[in-house]
DRENNUVEX-872832 format. One line per field, with one value per residue: residue in three letters; x, y, z of N, C-alpha, C in turn. Coordinates in steps of 0.02 Angstrom, whole numbers. Atoms other than C-alpha are relative to their C-alpha. Layout:
BEGIN
residuo	ALA:...
n_c1	X:...
n_c2	Y:...
n_c3	Z:...
ca_c1	X:...
ca_c2	Y:...
ca_c3	Z:...
c_c1	X:...
c_c2	Y:...
c_c3	Z:...
***
This chain:
BEGIN
residuo	MET:LEU:GLU:LYS:THR:LYS:ASN:ASN:ASP:SER:GLU:LEU:LYS:GLY:ALA:VAL:ILE:LEU:ALA:GLY:GLY:ASP:SER:LYS:ARG:LEU:GLY:GLN:PRO:LYS:ALA:LEU:LEU:ASP:PHE:ASN:GLY:ARG:SER:LEU:ILE:GLU:ILE:MET:VAL:THR:ARG:LEU:PHE:GLU:LEU:PHE:GLN:GLU:ILE:THR:VAL:VAL:THR:ASP:ARG:PRO:GLU:LEU:TYR:GLY:ASP:LEU:PRO:VAL:ARG:LEU:THR:GLY:ASP:LEU:LEU:LYS:GLU:GLY:GLU:LYS:SER:PRO:LEU:ARG:GLY:ILE:HIS:ALA:GLY:LEU:ILE:SER:SER:THR:LEU:PRO:TYR:GLN:PHE:MET:VAL:ALA:CYS:ASP:MET:PRO:PHE:LEU:ASN:LEU:GLU:LEU:ILE:LYS:TYR:MET:GLY:GLY:VAL:VAL:SER:GLY:TYR:ASP:ALA:VAL:VAL:PRO:LEU:ILE:GLY:ARG:TYR:TYR:GLN:PRO:LEU:TYR:ALA:PHE:TYR:ASN:ARG:SER:CYS:ILE:ASP:ILE:ILE:GLU:LYS:GLN:LEU:SER:LEU:GLY:ARG:TYR:ARG:VAL:THR:GLU:LEU:TYR:ALA:GLY:LEU:LYS:ILE:ARG:TYR:ILE:SER:LEU:PRO:GLU:ILE:LEU:ARG:PHE:ASP:PRO:ASP:GLN:LYS:THR:PHE:ILE:ASN:ILE:ASN:THR:TRP:ASP:ASP:TYR:GLN:ARG:ALA:LEU:GLU:ILE:ILE:ALA:GLY:LYS:ASN:GLU:PRO:GLY
n_c1	-75:-68:-31:-94:7:-70:-63:-79:-59:-41:53:-52:43:66:-6:13:32:21:62:7:0:74:20:31:12:76:46:24:-36:-44:10:55:10:50:-54:27:57:-27:-28:-49:-7:17:-43:-80:-15:6:-48:-50:6:-9:-53:19:67:1:-9:16:29:-12:60:44:67:-11:74:-10:-41:24:34:-75:-7:-72:-23:27:-59:-19:-68:-13:-32:58:-47:-16:54:18:-63:2:-59:57:42:-41:4:72:34:-62:7:94:1:-88:-21:-58:-6:80:-15:44:28:64:72:29:-32:64:-4:-50:-37:-14:-60:-83:-13:-1:-81:-36:14:-38:-63:10:-46:-33:29:33:45:8:52:10:-42:-8:-11:-17:94:30:50:13:44:12:-74:-36:-50:5:29:-85:27:32:-48:-30:74:39:-56:-45:105:-30:-1:45:-5:41:14:-16:-51:-33:-12:-68:-69:-24:31:-36:61:-3:23:23:-41:40:2:55:64:34:29:62:31:-3:48:-7:80:-3:10:65:63:58:9:59:45:-26:-57:65:16:-62:-2:55:-12:-86:24:33:-48:18:-71:-47:-98:-70
n_c2	31:-4:88:1:23:46:-48:15:-16:56:48:-4:-89:-15:-89:11:-69:9:-58:-5:-82:-8:-63:-37:-73:10:16:85:4:7:41:11:-36:27:-50:19:50:52:-37:-9:66:51:-11:9:58:59:7:15:60:-31:20:31:48:-25:-73:-3:-64:8:-68:24:-16:28:20:-32:40:80:-4:-4:60:-31:53:-52:40:-86:-20:63:-6:-37:-58:-38:-15:53:-20:54:44:38:30:54:90:33:57:98:58:4:7:73:-39:-5:-92:-47:-74:-60:-41:-42:-11:-98:-32:33:0:60:-7:74:15:3:52:71:0:-5:87:76:-19:-4:81:-17:-47:-2:-33:-27:-78:-61:-85:-49:-60:28:-22:65:23:74:46:1:14:71:10:48:28:-8:-67:26:-9:-47:-41:14:-18:-88:-11:20:-47:-32:-29:26:-7:55:6:26:82:7:24:73:22:24:-34:-37:-49:-16:-65:3:-9:66:-12:-32:75:7:-58:-44:-53:15:24:58:-3:-33:9:-51:-8:-97:-8:-36:28:52:-42:2:75:-37:-55:65:69:-64:-20:-61:8:48:-12:7
n_c3	-19:52:27:18:81:-14:-31:35:-27:-30:-62:-68:-61:-22:-5:-80:-28:-95:-8:-73:-31:-42:70:-43:79:59:-45:16:44:49:51:32:41:114:37:45:-30:-15:-60:17:-39:69:45:-38:-2:58:31:-17:28:56:-23:-33:-4:-54:-20:-40:-38:-66:-33:-109:17:32:20:52:16:3:34:18:25:-60:-53:-55:-73:-36:-33:-66:-51:18:-27:42:44:33:60:77:-4:-15:76:55:-42:-13:74:2:-53:7:71:20:77:-44:26:6:-1:-59:30:-18:36:2:67:85:69:-17:40:0:23:-83:-67:36:2:-64:-22:19:-29:-99:-9:-43:-54:-66:19:52:-16:50:-42:16:-28:-81:-19:5:8:-18:21:48:-8:-38:-50:-19:-66:-3:-59:-63:-80:-1:12:-50:-32:13:-29:-77:-4:11:38:57:56:42:63:-58:-40:86:-11:-34:57:83:59:83:29:61:26:26:47:-6:24:68:58:8:-19:12:-14:-90:-44:-50:-64:-14:-67:-31:-67:-8:55:78:56:19:60:59:18:43:41:34:12:79:66:-28:-63:-22:-20:35
ca_c1	1188:1352:1432:1615:1677:1835:1981:2164:2272:2386:2272:2408:2309:2148:2111:2044:1910:1929:1769:1781:1796:1659:1646:1600:1637:1502:1409:1355:1468:1590:1582:1383:1395:1294:1411:1275:1138:1275:1364:1524:1566:1497:1605:1751:1707:1650:1825:1914:1851:1916:2084:2046:1954:1928:1877:1856:1760:1833:1675:1593:1430:1421:1238:1273:1367:1269:1213:1408:1473:1632:1696:1639:1757:1767:1929:2003:2107:1987:2101:2174:2101:2021:2148:2161:2320:2170:2072:2256:2281:2074:2102:2285:2225:2012:2120:2259:2307:2492:2435:2318:2290:2236:2128:2009:1818:1822:1953:1815:1949:2047:2183:2184:2348:2458:2397:2407:2607:2602:2528:2671:2822:2763:2885:2996:2920:2829:2738:2710:2673:2664:2793:2769:2902:2893:2687:2656:2503:2459:2301:2330:2465:2510:2538:2592:2520:2734:2645:2522:2651:2724:2553:2497:2674:2678:2445:2535:2625:2489:2554:2444:2495:2509:2676:2753:2744:2877:3044:3014:2960:3071:2963:2946:2928:2828:2902:2810:2879:2811:2633:2635:2653:2489:2404:2456:2329:2366:2172:2237:2245:2094:1985:1831:1821:1715:1560:1679:1808:1605:1587:1749:1761:1571:1647:1813:1675:1569:1735:1725:1893:2012:2186:2311
ca_c2	2146:2162:1997:1973:1967:1850:1898:1831:1908:1817:1707:1754:1964:2030:2197:2275:2444:2535:2622:2635:2852:2947:3080:3218:3343:3259:3215:3045:2918:2926:2770:2783:2936:2931:2960:2922:2814:2712:2725:2780:2589:2488:2572:2538:2365:2306:2392:2302:2131:2171:2144:2038:1879:1950:2108:2146:2289:2350:2444:2453:2489:2332:2339:2472:2355:2194:2199:2196:2024:2075:1982:2110:2131:2286:2349:2181:2293:2417:2525:2678:2797:2741:2749:2681:2571:2482:2456:2390:2252:2204:2177:2073:1967:1946:1861:1682:1790:1833:2027:2145:2312:2446:2577:2704:2719:2911:2875:2867:2871:2671:2655:2470:2477:2541:2448:2290:2360:2386:2183:2110:2209:2147:1979:2010:2157:2213:2337:2419:2618:2754:2922:3064:3200:3181:3136:2949:2877:2734:2683:2666:2535:2347:2254:2101:1978:1997:2181:2099:2073:2252:2357:2281:2314:2510:2514:2439:2593:2700:2745:2771:2831:2730:2804:2760:2593:2615:2609:2447:2386:2324:2443:2454:2648:2687:2843:2955:2954:2763:2830:2949:2807:2770:2916:3052:3173:3108:3061:2919:2996:3118:3098:3168:3240:3403:3429:3525:3388:3265:3420:3410:3219:3250:3377:3241:3103:3226:3276:3450:3541:3392:3426:3466
ca_c3	-2424:-2510:-2605:-2612:-2775:-2832:-2766:-2834:-2708:-2586:-2440:-2296:-2280:-2222:-2221:-2047:-2042:-1907:-1856:-1683:-1676:-1578:-1758:-1631:-1771:-1900:-1750:-1832:-1866:-2012:-2111:-2125:-2243:-2424:-2551:-2699:-2620:-2538:-2351:-2348:-2264:-2414:-2538:-2423:-2408:-2586:-2635:-2526:-2572:-2741:-2637:-2487:-2437:-2266:-2199:-2015:-1940:-1786:-1680:-1493:-1604:-1699:-1735:-1861:-1956:-1971:-2124:-2194:-2261:-2118:-1973:-1803:-1654:-1538:-1453:-1332:-1220:-1139:-1016:-1040:-1182:-1321:-1474:-1665:-1578:-1490:-1663:-1753:-1585:-1589:-1799:-1766:-1643:-1705:-1866:-1915:-2051:-2024:-2106:-2089:-2190:-2067:-2139:-2058:-2099:-2147:-2351:-2492:-2617:-2554:-2718:-2755:-2845:-2701:-2576:-2703:-2717:-2520:-2501:-2608:-2517:-2316:-2346:-2187:-2106:-1968:-2056:-2215:-2187:-2332:-2252:-2334:-2285:-2108:-2097:-2076:-2129:-2013:-2046:-2214:-2178:-2162:-2005:-1956:-1807:-1757:-1691:-1553:-1418:-1438:-1460:-1304:-1196:-1285:-1216:-1045:-1021:-1079:-1228:-1374:-1529:-1660:-1749:-1553:-1572:-1760:-1655:-1595:-1782:-1962:-2072:-2247:-2301:-2452:-2519:-2600:-2769:-2736:-2726:-2861:-2953:-2942:-2865:-2946:-2906:-2689:-2671:-2575:-2405:-2403:-2242:-2169:-2018:-2062:-2162:-2276:-2304:-2338:-2464:-2552:-2555:-2638:-2741:-2806:-2827:-2966:-3066:-2973:-2878:-2926:-2832:-2933
c_c1	62:15:49:-2:69:60:64:62:13:-83:49:-26:-58:4:-50:-23:15:-56:-16:-5:-71:-22:-30:3:-27:-40:-46:94:5:-33:-87:-19:-12:25:-56:-62:57:34:70:46:12:26:72:4:-3:70:66:13:-11:82:33:-51:-64:10:-26:-26:-4:-21:3:-60:-10:-78:-46:7:-37:-28:77:-7:108:7:-25:32:-8:85:-3:20:-52:39:29:-34:9:78:-35:49:-58:-56:67:-4:-48:20:37:-39:-78:49:61:38:72:-40:-42:26:-43:-12:-64:-43:-11:38:-40:31:107:27:35:70:22:-34:-4:87:-7:7:64:63:-2:27:48:-17:-41:-54:16:-15:2:64:1:49:12:-58:7:-86:1:-47:-27:55:-19:21:-8:-18:96:-22:-15:45:30:-40:-9:62:-21:-86:32:20:-32:20:-28:-12:46:75:76:19:74:84:12:-12:48:-63:30:-40:-48:-1:-56:23:-17:-90:3:19:-67:-50:43:-22:-7:-60:12:-17:-29:-42:-36:3:-53:-55:35:26:-81:13:44:-18:-63:15:38:-77:-48:32:-2:72:51:52:20:52
c_c2	-1:-91:22:-35:-66:32:-73:-3:-60:-4:29:87:1:80:13:86:44:40:-16:84:21:66:58:56:-4:-5:-74:-34:-19:-31:-7:52:-6:35:-37:-51:-73:0:-3:-95:-32:7:-35:-70:-74:-5:-57:-83:2:-48:-76:-52:-20:48:-7:68:12:60:-31:21:-54:-5:52:-17:-87:-13:-18:-85:-4:-49:89:-18:67:-14:-58:26:58:62:14:64:-54:43:-53:-62:-57:-14:-51:-59:-34:-35:-71:-63:-44:-62:-32:39:53:97:30:66:57:31:35:8:48:-24:-29:-17:-88:3:-80:-22:-5:-37:-93:-13:-15:-58:-29:44:-32:-66:21:40:2:15:51:72:46:76:37:64:-53:-31:-75:-7:-103:-42:41:-50:-82:-19:-66:-56:34:76:-16:26:93:42:11:15:89:12:21:73:76:67:6:18:-42:-31:7:-46:20:-1:-54:-65:-9:37:17:47:-11:66:51:10:-77:15:46:-24:-36:33:46:70:7:6:-39:20:37:-57:20:28:81:-38:0:-58:-60:41:-5:-52:-1:31:-37:-42:29:29:89:5:-59:22:-24:-28
c_c3	-37:-16:2:-81:7:13:-15:44:54:83:79:10:-12:-29:53:-11:83:10:77:27:19:-67:52:-24:-45:71:-27:-30:-66:-70:-19:-34:-51:-6:-72:24:38:49:-37:4:-73:-49:-10:-13:-59:-41:25:-21:-65:22:43:11:76:40:70:15:78:31:84:-61:-45:-43:-57:-58:-38:-50:-73:9:13:68:57:56:34:24:59:81:8:43:-35:-52:-68:-51:-70:16:22:-51:-28:41:-15:-76:-14:36:-9:-73:-3:-22:21:-35:-8:-53:20:-60:49:-50:-45:-86:-27:-36:7:-92:-1:-48:50:34:-33:12:79:20:-46:36:81:10:67:46:32:-10:-67:-15:-35:50:-53:34:77:43:-27:-32:31:13:-72:-17:9:66:2:88:67:35:84:65:26:-6:94:51:12:68:94:48:-29:-36:-57:-70:-44:-41:86:-2:-68:37:24:-94:-63:-37:-64:-21:-33:41:-51:-83:-20:-25:-25:-66:-17:53:-11:-3:77:17:62:79:20:39:-4:47:4:-51:-51:-11:-26:-56:-44:-9:-78:-92:-61:-41:-86:-52:7:55:-19:2:-64:-36
***
């Protein structure tokens, strides 16, 4: 059983790990991939507890994560397509904390300093989202509970893309220069969709093939 570490950060924020994907290309849950004897989600939970006192895992398979010291919830809106936006909604509505850091379960290189920086600029915004060129990182972002009603309306219209939400929000975008201050090698947003991605992540951890 993992244990929480001491948290000195604001009590107004929690973290949500979205673990509801089908992992069709891998054929097994990404969150349970082995990294030197520990599952990816164990590593993520341990690291996130350095910043947050409350962590929620959104999943349709809660039996896989019963040993983790986290809150568990499934999608609360069941109609329509399965999507990360439903997971964001569930994560926001399952807690009374005003802000939640949302992250996909397949991101092994969480950058705590960047997350802390992002959390420090949330006041007055509905969301804080990294934006590199034209590309958003919607599953490495903070969202406020103020987004709940807007998400519900969007889903009721059959619009499932997270980024479609942004037109109706007040957002603080995190630019590439800001990101590079904390992550000059740009490993933060690496995620695992294939076995090649998994092998690359293992090589990075082992100190091989470091991004330039």
